[in-house]
Backbone as CSV, one residue per row, in Angstrom:
resi,resn,N_x,N_y,N_z,CA_x,CA_y,CA_z,C_x,C_y,C_z
1,MET,-0.154,25.525,-26.102,-1.468,25.929,-25.614,-2.477,24.810,-25.806
2,THR,-2.413,24.141,-26.918,-3.378,23.064,-27.193,-3.234,21.940,-26.180
3,ARG,-1.977,21.592,-25.883,-1.748,20.522,-24.917,-2.230,20.930,-23.536
4,THR,-1.994,22.194,-23.153,-2.449,22.688,-21.859,-3.969,22.692,-21.784
5,LYS,-4.608,23.099,-22.863,-6.071,23.125,-22.889,-6.645,21.713,-22.779
6,ALA,-6.022,20.757,-23.459,-6.480,19.375,-23.379,-6.307,18.826,-21.968
7,ALA,-5.191,19.189,-21.312,-4.965,18.743,-19.933,-6.011,19.332,-18.998
8,ARG,-6.366,20.587,-19.201,-7.401,21.212,-18.376,-8.759,20.545,-18.590
9,GLU,-9.046,20.216,-19.831,-10.318,19.550,-20.110,-10.376,18.177,-19.453
10,ARG,-9.265,17.422,-19.499,-9.218,16.120,-18.836,-9.394,16.263,-17.328
11,PHE,-8.731,17.271,-16.751,-8.861,17.516,-15.318,-10.302,17.875,-14.959
12,GLY,-10.921,18.725,-15.790,-12.309,19.105,-15.540,-13.257,17.919,-15.625
13,ARG,-13.030,17.038,-16.606,-13.866,15.846,-16.728,-13.695,14.922,-15.532
14,ASN,-12.442,14.767,-15.088,-12.196,13.910,-13.930,-12.905,14.444,-12.684
15,VAL,-12.823,15.746,-12.473,-13.508,16.358,-11.337,-15.018,16.166,-11.459
16,LEU,-15.552,16.362,-12.667,-16.982,16.204,-12.885,-17.437,14.778,-12.599
17,TYR,-16.670,13.785,-13.083,-17.017,12.391,-12.848,-17.007,12.062,-11.354
18,LYS,-16.013,12.598,-10.626,-15.947,12.339,-9.186,-17.113,12.978,-8.452
19,LEU,-17.499,14.190,-8.877,-18.645,14.849,-8.253,-19.933,14.076,-8.518
20,ILE,-20.074,13.565,-9.738,-21.260,12.771,-10.062,-21.309,11.501,-9.210
21,THR,-20.154,10.822,-9.113,-20.095,9.601,-8.293,-20.420,9.907,-6.840
22,LEU,-19.845,10.985,-6.297,-20.116,11.372,-4.910,-21.591,11.694,-4.704
23,SER,-22.191,12.384,-5.663,-23.605,12.739,-5.552,-24.483,11.487,-5.549
24,VAL,-24.164,10.532,-6.420,-24.940,9.290,-6.473,-24.819,8.527,-5.155
25,VAL,-23.598,8.457,-4.616,-23.391,7.761,-3.343,-24.185,8.428,-2.226
26,LEU,-24.159,9.760,-2.180,-24.892,10.481,-1.138,-26.396,10.274,-1.262
27,VAL,-26.894,10.260,-2.484,-28.329,10.039,-2.688,-28.728,8.637,-2.225
28,ILE,-27.943,7.644,-2.600,-28.226,6.270,-2.175,-28.129,6.147,-0.662
29,TRP,-27.110,6.767,-0.093,-26.917,6.735,1.359,-28.098,7.362,2.077
30,GLN,-28.520,8.550,1.625,-29.642,9.236,2.247,-30.930,8.430,2.097
31,SER,-31.140,7.820,0.944,-32.345,7.020,0.719,-32.363,5.784,1.629
32,ALA,-31.198,5.114,1.739,-31.121,3.944,2.605,-31.313,4.321,4.067
33,SER,-30.752,5.462,4.476,-30.913,5.926,5.845,-32.370,6.250,6.153
34,ALA,-33.046,6.870,5.194,-34.465,7.173,5.397,-35.300,5.905,5.470
35,ALA,-34.906,4.873,4.730,-35.647,3.608,4.760,-35.434,2.872,6.082
36,TYR,-34.216,2.897,6.631,-33.944,2.222,7.901,-34.565,2.958,9.084
37,LYS,-34.546,4.284,9.015,-35.087,5.122,10.089,-34.419,4.820,11.431
38,SER,-33.126,4.591,11.382,-32.374,4.309,12.599,-30.977,4.898,12.470
39,ASP,-30.686,5.895,13.334,-29.362,6.514,13.304,-28.288,5.545,13.789
40,LEU,-28.692,4.535,14.553,-27.720,3.563,15.033,-27.247,2.641,13.910
41,LEU,-28.185,2.173,13.083,-27.841,1.263,11.991,-27.223,2.003,10.813
42,LEU,-27.824,3.106,10.421,-27.322,3.847,9.261,-27.702,5.317,9.396
43,PRO,-26.845,6.112,10.021,-27.137,7.544,10.157,-27.071,8.246,8.806
44,PRO,-27.806,9.327,8.632,-27.776,10.055,7.359,-26.440,10.754,7.171
45,PRO,-26.146,11.172,5.939,-24.841,11.796,5.656,-24.556,13.028,6.496
46,TRP,-25.548,13.879,6.706,-25.288,15.123,7.420,-24.949,14.880,8.888
47,LYS,-25.565,13.874,9.500,-25.220,13.545,10.887,-23.823,12.922,10.969
48,THR,-23.486,12.151,9.965,-22.135,11.582,9.921,-21.092,12.686,9.769
49,ALA,-21.388,13.693,8.955,-20.467,14.818,8.776,-20.289,15.583,10.082
50,LEU,-21.373,15.792,10.812,-21.279,16.482,12.102,-20.449,15.678,13.099
51,ALA,-20.662,14.357,13.106,-19.880,13.503,13.999,-18.405,13.523,13.628
52,PHE,-18.114,13.585,12.330,-16.722,13.651,11.877,-16.063,14.948,12.339
53,VAL,-16.766,16.063,12.227,-16.227,17.348,12.673,-15.957,17.314,14.168
54,ALA,-16.885,16.726,14.925,-16.689,16.631,16.377,-15.507,15.724,16.710
55,ALA,-15.336,14.663,15.923,-14.257,13.706,16.202,-12.887,14.331,15.987
56,ILE,-12.736,15.112,14.907,-11.421,15.685,14.619,-11.089,16.835,15.565
57,GLN,-12.059,17.269,16.361,-11.791,18.292,17.355,-11.522,17.697,18.735
58,ASP,-11.683,16.375,18.843,-11.469,15.708,20.119,-9.992,15.324,20.263
59,VAL,-9.388,15.687,21.395,-7.951,15.459,21.604,-7.638,13.967,21.649
60,ASP,-8.451,13.191,22.345,-8.197,11.746,22.458,-8.267,11.063,21.095
61,THR,-9.211,11.490,20.266,-9.325,10.912,18.925,-8.088,11.209,18.096
62,LEU,-7.599,12.444,18.182,-6.405,12.807,17.427,-5.182,12.040,17.924
63,LYS,-5.073,11.839,19.239,-3.952,11.064,19.774,-3.987,9.628,19.260
64,ASN,-5.188,9.024,19.276,-5.323,7.657,18.776,-5.033,7.575,17.281
65,LEU,-5.431,8.613,16.536,-5.148,8.644,15.102,-3.645,8.718,14.847
66,LEU,-2.957,9.552,15.606,-1.499,9.663,15.454,-0.810,8.354,15.835
67,LEU,-1.322,7.677,16.864,-0.763,6.394,17.257,-0.939,5.365,16.149
68,THR,-2.120,5.370,15.526,-2.375,4.454,14.413,-1.469,4.761,13.228
69,LEU,-1.308,6.053,12.928,-0.418,6.445,11.833,1.020,5.996,12.105
70,GLN,1.446,6.126,13.351,2.793,5.696,13.705,2.961,4.195,13.481
71,ARG,1.964,3.411,13.875,2.031,1.963,13.676,2.068,1.614,12.192
72,VAL,1.217,2.266,11.411,1.168,1.969,9.979,2.491,2.343,9.308
73,LEU,3.034,3.506,9.637,4.287,3.939,9.018,5.451,3.043,9.425
74,THR,5.455,2.605,10.695,6.527,1.714,11.144,6.456,0.379,10.418
75,GLY,5.254,-0.207,10.380,5.094,-1.478,9.679,5.370,-1.362,8.195
76,PHE,4.923,-0.253,7.591,5.168,-0.050,6.164,6.655,0.110,5.880
77,SER,7.371,0.818,6.739,8.815,1.000,6.540,9.541,-0.337,6.587
78,ILE,9.148,-1.188,7.537,9.768,-2.515,7.638,9.479,-3.331,6.379
79,SER,8.219,-3.320,5.943,7.858,-4.092,4.748,8.546,-3.536,3.511
80,LEU,8.754,-2.224,3.454,9.417,-1.618,2.296,10.877,-2.057,2.213
81,VAL,11.568,-2.006,3.341,12.983,-2.394,3.354,13.144,-3.876,3.008
82,LEU,12.356,-4.731,3.674,12.480,-6.170,3.429,11.983,-6.553,2.034
83,GLY,10.847,-5.971,1.621,10.265,-6.321,0.331,11.165,-5.931,-0.826
84,MET,11.740,-4.716,-0.774,12.619,-4.286,-1.855,13.931,-5.063,-1.836
85,SER,14.465,-5.339,-0.641,15.730,-6.069,-0.555,15.604,-7.466,-1.148
86,PHE,14.607,-8.203,-0.679,14.389,-9.549,-1.210,13.927,-9.497,-2.661
87,GLY,13.159,-8.470,-3.022,12.657,-8.368,-4.390,13.769,-8.194,-5.402
88,PHE,14.701,-7.276,-5.119,15.826,-7.080,-6.037,16.737,-8.301,-6.058
89,LEU,16.919,-8.920,-4.878,17.766,-10.105,-4.822,17.163,-11.254,-5.620
90,MET,15.869,-11.520,-5.421,15.220,-12.629,-6.104,14.995,-12.325,-7.584
91,GLY,14.845,-11.050,-7.921,14.640,-10.688,-9.312,15.883,-10.819,-10.162
92,THR,17.055,-10.696,-9.523,18.300,-10.761,-10.280,18.993,-12.114,-10.181
93,SER,18.689,-12.885,-9.144,19.389,-14.161,-8.924,18.398,-15.325,-8.963
94,LYS,18.575,-16.220,-9.914,17.723,-17.402,-9.983,17.952,-18.322,-8.788
95,THR,19.179,-18.368,-8.303,19.479,-19.191,-7.133,18.726,-18.687,-5.906
96,ALA,18.759,-17.363,-5.702,18.029,-16.775,-4.577,16.528,-17.008,-4.724
97,MET,16.035,-16.914,-5.942,14.614,-17.173,-6.187,14.240,-18.594,-5.795
98,GLN,15.040,-19.558,-6.195,14.755,-20.962,-5.896,14.874,-21.269,-4.411
99,LEU,15.765,-20.568,-3.712,15.955,-20.822,-2.290,14.906,-20.139,-1.416
100,ILE,14.548,-18.905,-1.759,13.692,-18.097,-0.895,12.221,-18.236,-1.239
101,ASP,11.910,-18.397,-2.517,10.506,-18.401,-2.937,9.655,-19.470,-2.259
102,PRO,10.134,-20.697,-2.062,9.274,-21.687,-1.380,8.869,-21.259,0.028
103,VAL,9.791,-20.622,0.751,9.486,-20.193,2.120,8.483,-19.041,2.112
104,LEU,8.784,-18.010,1.316,7.888,-16.856,1.274,6.550,-17.214,0.646
105,GLY,6.577,-18.098,-0.349,5.318,-18.535,-0.965,4.427,-19.257,0.024
106,THR,5.018,-20.048,0.914,4.239,-20.742,1.934,3.671,-19.758,2.954
107,LEU,4.501,-18.816,3.407,4.031,-17.832,4.381,2.913,-16.959,3.805
108,ARG,2.986,-16.695,2.509,1.987,-15.822,1.879,0.602,-16.444,1.877
109,GLN,0.527,-17.769,1.968,-0.771,-18.440,1.921,-1.466,-18.476,3.281
110,VAL,-0.742,-18.135,4.340,-1.334,-18.176,5.679,-2.240,-16.954,5.861
111,PRO,-3.507,-17.128,6.249,-4.393,-15.976,6.472,-3.844,-15.061,7.551
112,VAL,-4.098,-13.778,7.396,-3.567,-12.793,8.338,-4.059,-13.055,9.756
113,MET,-5.349,-13.378,9.892,-5.905,-13.566,11.223,-5.310,-14.775,11.932
114,ALA,-4.746,-15.712,11.179,-4.115,-16.871,11.808,-2.829,-16.479,12.528
115,TRP,-2.253,-15.324,12.172,-1.030,-14.862,12.828,-1.309,-14.159,14.145
116,VAL,-2.549,-13.737,14.370,-2.856,-12.906,15.539,-2.484,-13.585,16.857
117,PRO,-2.907,-14.833,17.111,-2.513,-15.446,18.395,-1.001,-15.558,18.561
118,LEU,-0.309,-15.905,17.470,1.144,-16.033,17.560,1.814,-14.699,17.854
119,THR,1.339,-13.638,17.213,1.960,-12.328,17.439,1.763,-11.863,18.876
120,ILE,0.605,-12.188,19.467,0.375,-11.817,20.867,1.319,-12.583,21.787
121,VAL,1.547,-13.865,21.463,2.484,-14.664,22.255,3.907,-14.142,22.092
122,TRP,4.284,-13.805,20.855,5.652,-13.363,20.583,5.941,-11.972,21.147
123,PHE,5.008,-11.025,20.890,5.277,-9.623,21.190,4.490,-9.093,22.380
124,GLY,3.532,-9.872,22.891,2.699,-9.378,23.962,1.682,-8.365,23.456
125,LEU,0.999,-7.716,24.380,0.023,-6.694,24.014,0.738,-5.363,23.796
126,GLY,0.230,-4.562,22.895,0.853,-3.278,22.588,1.026,-3.090,21.098
127,ASP,2.056,-2.351,20.727,2.280,-2.031,19.317,2.870,-3.197,18.536
128,GLY,3.564,-4.099,19.204,4.289,-5.167,18.519,3.440,-5.994,17.573
129,PRO,2.321,-6.595,18.034,1.507,-7.412,17.127,0.972,-6.633,15.929
130,THR,0.524,-5.403,16.172,-0.039,-4.601,15.075,1.019,-4.266,14.036
131,VAL,2.192,-3.828,14.485,3.275,-3.493,13.559,3.707,-4.721,12.771
132,PHE,3.782,-5.869,13.452,4.173,-7.106,12.774,3.179,-7.465,11.674
133,LEU,1.884,-7.383,11.974,0.874,-7.739,10.976,0.881,-6.765,9.805
134,ILE,1.053,-5.484,10.085,1.111,-4.489,9.003,2.311,-4.755,8.105
135,ALA,3.458,-5.054,8.728,4.652,-5.360,7.937,4.469,-6.653,7.150
136,LEU,3.811,-7.622,7.752,3.632,-8.921,7.097,2.770,-8.809,5.853
137,VAL,1.649,-8.098,5.962,0.762,-7.996,4.798,1.319,-7.037,3.751
138,GLY,2.213,-6.136,4.161,2.757,-5.172,3.211,3.955,-5.672,2.437
139,ILE,4.660,-6.649,2.999,5.899,-7.085,2.360,5.643,-7.803,1.038
140,PHE,4.540,-8.555,0.951,4.326,-9.377,-0.242,3.966,-8.559,-1.482
141,PRO,3.087,-7.547,-1.400,2.869,-6.722,-2.600,4.143,-6.030,-3.083
142,ILE,4.938,-5.513,-2.146,6.187,-4.852,-2.538,7.157,-5.860,-3.129
143,LEU,7.270,-7.021,-2.497,8.180,-8.066,-2.968,7.827,-8.515,-4.380
144,LEU,6.569,-8.876,-4.601,6.158,-9.421,-5.896,6.263,-8.379,-6.998
145,ASN,5.887,-7.142,-6.708,5.973,-6.104,-7.733,7.416,-5.724,-8.026
146,THR,8.282,-5.759,-7.007,9.693,-5.489,-7.254,10.307,-6.569,-8.136
147,ILE,9.992,-7.835,-7.839,10.488,-8.936,-8.672,10.013,-8.769,-10.108
148,ALA,8.716,-8.466,-10.267,8.172,-8.292,-11.616,8.853,-7.141,-12.341
149,GLY,9.103,-6.032,-11.627,9.750,-4.892,-12.256,11.178,-5.187,-12.679
150,VAL,11.913,-5.918,-11.843,13.302,-6.251,-12.174,13.353,-7.225,-13.346
151,GLN,12.508,-8.229,-13.325,12.539,-9.233,-14.388,12.038,-8.694,-15.725
152,ALA,11.323,-7.579,-15.695,10.818,-7.001,-16.938,11.850,-6.095,-17.628
153,ILE,12.963,-5.842,-16.974,13.981,-4.972,-17.566,14.666,-5.699,-18.727
154,SER,14.759,-5.030,-19.841,15.391,-5.628,-21.017,16.887,-5.818,-20.787
155,ARG,17.404,-6.937,-21.294,18.843,-7.201,-21.174,19.678,-6.170,-21.926
156,ASP,19.064,-5.489,-22.882,19.797,-4.475,-23.640,20.282,-3.347,-22.737
157,TYR,19.503,-3.002,-21.704,19.918,-1.942,-20.793,21.185,-2.344,-20.027
158,TYR,21.196,-3.596,-19.563,22.383,-4.078,-18.851,23.604,-4.083,-19.771
159,ASN,23.408,-4.585,-20.984,24.527,-4.650,-21.936,25.043,-3.264,-22.286
160,ALA,24.132,-2.323,-22.470,24.555,-0.955,-22.794,25.331,-0.339,-21.638
161,ALA,24.856,-0.588,-20.411,25.544,-0.031,-19.242,26.936,-0.634,-19.091
162,ARG,27.049,-1.946,-19.294,28.367,-2.587,-19.179,29.315,-2.109,-20.281
163,THR,28.745,-1.870,-21.463,29.572,-1.376,-22.570,30.184,-0.023,-22.237
164,MET,29.446,0.782,-21.489,29.958,2.105,-21.112,30.779,2.069,-19.838
165,GLY,31.096,0.849,-19.350,31.993,0.716,-18.211,31.334,0.759,-16.854
166,ALA,30.021,0.575,-16.791,29.325,0.616,-15.503,29.587,-0.651,-14.710
167,GLY,29.800,-0.481,-13.406,29.981,-1.615,-12.517,28.650,-2.101,-11.966
168,SER,28.732,-3.060,-11.066,27.516,-3.654,-10.504,26.680,-2.625,-9.757
169,TRP,27.339,-1.780,-8.946,26.594,-0.779,-8.193,25.952,0.255,-9.114
170,SER,26.683,0.670,-10.138,26.124,1.645,-11.083,24.938,1.063,-11.835
171,ILE,25.036,-0.206,-12.209,23.918,-0.843,-12.909,22.701,-0.908,-11.998
172,PHE,22.931,-1.260,-10.742,21.813,-1.313,-9.797,21.197,0.061,-9.587
173,LYS,22.053,1.063,-9.390,21.584,2.409,-9.057,20.973,3.133,-10.245
174,ASP,21.583,2.972,-11.410,21.187,3.769,-12.571,20.312,3.028,-13.572
175,VAL,20.240,1.711,-13.465,19.448,0.936,-14.421,18.287,0.223,-13.726
176,MET,18.616,-0.612,-12.745,17.593,-1.455,-12.131,16.558,-0.653,-11.347
177,VAL,17.037,0.220,-10.467,16.102,0.968,-9.612,15.171,1.869,-10.423
178,PRO,15.688,2.704,-11.355,14.746,3.532,-12.126,13.773,2.714,-12.971
179,ALA,14.253,1.606,-13.569,13.381,0.818,-14.430,12.304,0.085,-13.631
180,ALA,12.649,-0.366,-12.427,11.691,-1.120,-11.616,10.821,-0.222,-10.745
181,LEU,11.135,1.067,-10.690,10.441,1.973,-9.772,8.923,2.023,-9.972
182,PRO,8.389,2.072,-11.201,6.931,2.080,-11.340,6.261,0.867,-10.692
183,ASP,6.842,-0.309,-10.860,6.273,-1.496,-10.231,6.424,-1.439,-8.716
184,VAL,7.551,-0.917,-8.243,7.753,-0.790,-6.800,6.716,0.158,-6.199
185,LEU,6.444,1.258,-6.877,5.446,2.210,-6.387,4.064,1.582,-6.336
186,THR,3.742,0.750,-7.323,2.470,0.029,-7.289,2.402,-0.883,-6.070
187,GLY,3.493,-1.605,-5.812,3.536,-2.453,-4.629,3.412,-1.658,-3.343
188,MET,4.025,-0.484,-3.287,3.928,0.368,-2.100,2.494,0.822,-1.871
189,ARG,1.818,1.191,-2.950,0.421,1.626,-2.806,-0.455,0.499,-2.273
190,LEU,-0.255,-0.703,-2.796,-1.016,-1.843,-2.311,-0.659,-2.178,-0.867
191,ALA,0.618,-2.018,-0.513,1.053,-2.315,0.846,0.426,-1.356,1.854
192,VAL,0.341,-0.079,1.498,-0.278,0.890,2.403,-1.753,0.553,2.614
193,SER,-2.449,0.207,1.530,-3.864,-0.168,1.650,-4.031,-1.400,2.532
194,ALA,-3.198,-2.406,2.310,-3.274,-3.631,3.111,-2.930,-3.342,4.568
195,GLY,-1.973,-2.440,4.797,-1.604,-2.091,6.158,-2.730,-1.436,6.919
196,TRP,-3.457,-0.531,6.266,-4.587,0.120,6.934,-5.670,-0.902,7.277
197,MET,-5.875,-1.877,6.397,-6.895,-2.879,6.679,-6.479,-3.839,7.778
198,SER,-5.183,-3.857,8.112,-4.686,-4.784,9.130,-4.568,-4.137,10.497
199,VAL,-4.911,-2.857,10.607,-4.833,-2.191,11.896,-5.925,-2.728,12.812
200,ILE,-5.507,-3.328,13.908,-6.490,-3.901,14.852,-6.151,-3.434,16.266
């Protein structure tokens, strides 16, 4: 009961803090809107809420939203598969790290917008350039966090698994993936955020 009560109190505090933050943002927003006196530059919160309600009732808006979601999910899926594959490979093999890291490290330094003309040339107009950019910006957070998660696994886990007769696949499935999963999830969260910011 004590633990449950403490959890409820933490939940209540979190909700209270979020409500306070939301209230402060709304007050600042309303004050700034009143100072600008222009719905074009900065509409007040209540007009924005009305516009949002109207938007979610519009069929064309919902179709475009679903199209955007499809692009983000497609690009994220590609980045997840490639990022985890290369991440586990580079995290476990020093040779793979030395061979692949210079190439990926160089690509990671290229600004996203510099890829836009090339993607249009490669894929033409349509979903191709957008999906490519979403996958490109999403692969690196997943890759780096997967590598970090794999390299942080203690050698004792591997030794214990081998002592109990585990093979390479069992070690990967039962040791590496569960141990690296928190870092992989962090990379996935960052990849989704980066993907949404890359939707053009």
